[in-house]
C-alpha positions, -999 to +999 in steps of 0.1 A: +000+000+000+013+034-009+018+061+018+023+098+018+061+095+020+060+077-014+048+111-030+065+136-007+094+153-025+102+187-039+094+177-075+058+170-066+053+203-048+035+234-062+064+256-051+090+236-071+104+256-100+129+247-128+152+275-140+170+268-172+203+287-178+226+287-207+247+259-194+228+244-165+194+237-149+187+250-113+159+237-092+144+261-067+117+263-041+097+295-050+083+296-015+115+294+005+138+308-021+163+280-017+180+260-044+168+224-040+168+190-057+138+170-070+142+143-043+146+166-013+118+169+013+107+198+034+078+201+059+062+229+039+053+204+011+021+212-008+014+186-035+005+196-071-031+189-081-023+158-101-004+144-072-033+151-048-057+133-071-034+103-073-030+102-035-068+104-031-073+076-056-049+055-036-066+063-003-038+085+011-042+118+030 
């Protein structure tokens, strides 16, 4: 059975932003202003709508 921790990561959060530069890609939390990585986890996590729907479908939350 899936659990919340299976979905909880920066890449699934509404605040996760990808910034493409000329030679690199930077991942940033728009809420906190920090550079992050897709697999990182913070307590302020707010899942994107498609992730919420998937979690609801699987009986999580």
